[in-house]
N, C-alpha and C positions, 0 to 999 in steps of 0.2 A: 599635079598632083602629089601631094604629101601624105603619105601613108603610115599610119603608128598603131602596131600589133600591141597587145597586150592580153592578159589573162593567163599566162608562164605560172609555173610554180613545182614545187616538190610534190609528190604524189606518190601513195603507193600503188602497185599491179592491181588492177582492178576497180581502180578510182576513174574517177570523169573530171574533164576540165570543159570549159568553155574559152576558145579564145576569142579575140575580137579583133576587129582592122577597120579603125575609124580612118576616113578619109576626109581631107583638107583641101582645099586650093581650088578644087573644081568636084564638079558633082561627078561619081562613078557610076551613074544610074546606064550609061550606054556602053558599059566597060562588060565582058567577062572578067571574073578575077577569080587566081587562084591561091591556092597555098603552097606552100613548098617548106622542106625541113632538111637541115644537116643536122647528122650525127659526127661527133669528134671524129676527125680523121676517115671520113668519107665524104662524096661528093654531095654536092645539093639536087634533091630527089623531090620531086612532085609527088604531092598527097592528094589534093582536089583541087575540083575545078567549079563554077558556077555561071551559068548565062545571065545577061545581063536583068532576066526578070527571074532568076530562080527557077526559071521549067525545064532547064537542062543542066544535069550535073555529071562529071567525072570523077572517077575515084581510081587513087593507084589501087592495085589486088590488095595488098600490104593492109589496108584500111577501110576495104571493103565492108560496109556491114557494122561496122564498128565507128565509125567517123561521119558525119555530117555537117556538109556545107552548107551556109543558107546567106540571106543579106534582105536588109533593111534598106530599101533606097531611100523612103525618107529621113532616115538617120546616115547616111550615106557611107553604111557598116556593113562589112561583110562577117560574117560567125564560122566558125569550127568547132562544133560540138563532139568532143572526144569521150567515146565510153569504151568502157573496159581493157583501159591501158596497159600496156606492157613495157617492160625496160627495154624493150628495143626502138619504141616509141622516142624513147629520150633523144632531144635533137633541142635547136634553135630553128623556130616554127615560123616563116615568113610571110607575107601577104605579096601578091602582086598585080599588077593589072593585067590583062588577056589569060588564053589558055594555057594548057600544059605545055606546050612551047615556048622556050625559052627566047625572045628574040630582044634584039638590040634597044629597041624603044620603051620597052614595057618600065613601067615605076615600080618599086620595092620597096618594103617597107622596113626597118631597123631589125624586126626581129623580137621573139619573147622566148625564153627558154623552157621548156618541160624537161622535167627530170622524174624518170618514175623508178621507183625503188621497189626490187623485188620481196 
């Protein structure tokens, strides 16, 4: 599975962005999918995860109520809607297959940079 994240950019605090993670090579319809992020000088951290049909979601406490993960299996794509962005949300955002746990066999996308200015 190849994952391509997109939609990042430079925004101001309080703005919104929607990230997309488009998969190719194989359908992701049976996979739980997740978003992670890595801020400069920090470890990669879990952001959100979504079950195969979107029926179950999981969020980091830091984004709960502001971010929404969703998916369109017909388009083989997962989304991350980010509202009320804060400067501390600045990071490279990655999508991957699987849940919040990092496993050696997960597929990762290449990341998209989100910069939130104050």
